[in-house]
C-alpha angles and dihedrals in degrees: 000000000000125000121202133187114216118201127195113195127210095008092169091061096055116116131199110284095020118136112244112230111207122189117204129207124184116237114212123213114245129165117013091029094152093050091048095047093046092050093045088055091059106088091194092065124075118218133193087012086154138000131199133208111225111220092204105054097013092233126137113236135197136161133241109218126209118279120254094243100044128034093229122170117272120245138203118232128191144172139183109253092196094058118107089231109022117207123204107222129183119225115229104223121227088231128027114272123226119251112263134196125241113305118256097182143342138196140173122237124223090262092052099257116141122232117200129193117193132201092254091062098258121139118209138183120221126201111214090196098058102017091236121148119199131182116247102177145319127234117255090207118102112262111211109235089349086278113122113184132189140090142256129210133211111234108171133139116259097248129135095221135033140167110223093195098055097024089226118134124204108230095154089081109038089206095049094239092308117121138170127212132222099025120202091039120221097159129065097256139058132194115225113204119198127184112209132185093208147349111310142156115233146171124227117204132184114211119202128226090267092052097255119137108246106173133018128187130177114221140181117228125207127192112286128010121000126185129195132180120225127189112230098163091115094053120105124226113289147084117300134187126222115204125192116204115190127192087230089067097258116138122184132174139189137164138231135190120232110209 
């Protein structure tokens, strides 16, 4: 099977009667290729029913539901739409996900979390950092034929950091108080600087050019300036993202270039 991403530019400028130019880019299948191919071969399962653009890491996400024959764990897939040759990779979760039905709709929150609605009326939360999917709730309304249909849209500000508890985003610093030095990186080590308003537990994650998590480190933040050393000697040349996930709800991201 072939997967293509179609992009329509300047949608808000389109007028009645205008032709709609669509540019297509093929998306290759990367990690989890056997799971993806097996599930695509099951005609009873819908795939890529919805996709969502994540405002934090700028990846496009989707879910792979369980097959009709076997209640296999669901998975989160993602790819970089800006890449010349996008690759759809599956995230291996730290704990086994529950099986889920076909996706009805999906959107990304301001902090980057994924929210997934399935055709059986269940509402899930997905963690793009760990690949974990957890049930939030299920509708009490009757679902005709157990087949809920609809759509959800992502409407979030384009900001690199947000606090989901207060709803206040930090646009004064485009990196949300998260900085890398040196940048570009010619040596095997980087210093990650984080400004924090209080004590907080957090997770630092390096995302590769294909969107795959490469390194994860749990850290403890104290008020003021915090600095952490990360080994990048094994990373190839390219552009990498560093994402900071805090238990307070803060998510910040920045990029560095490995020479």
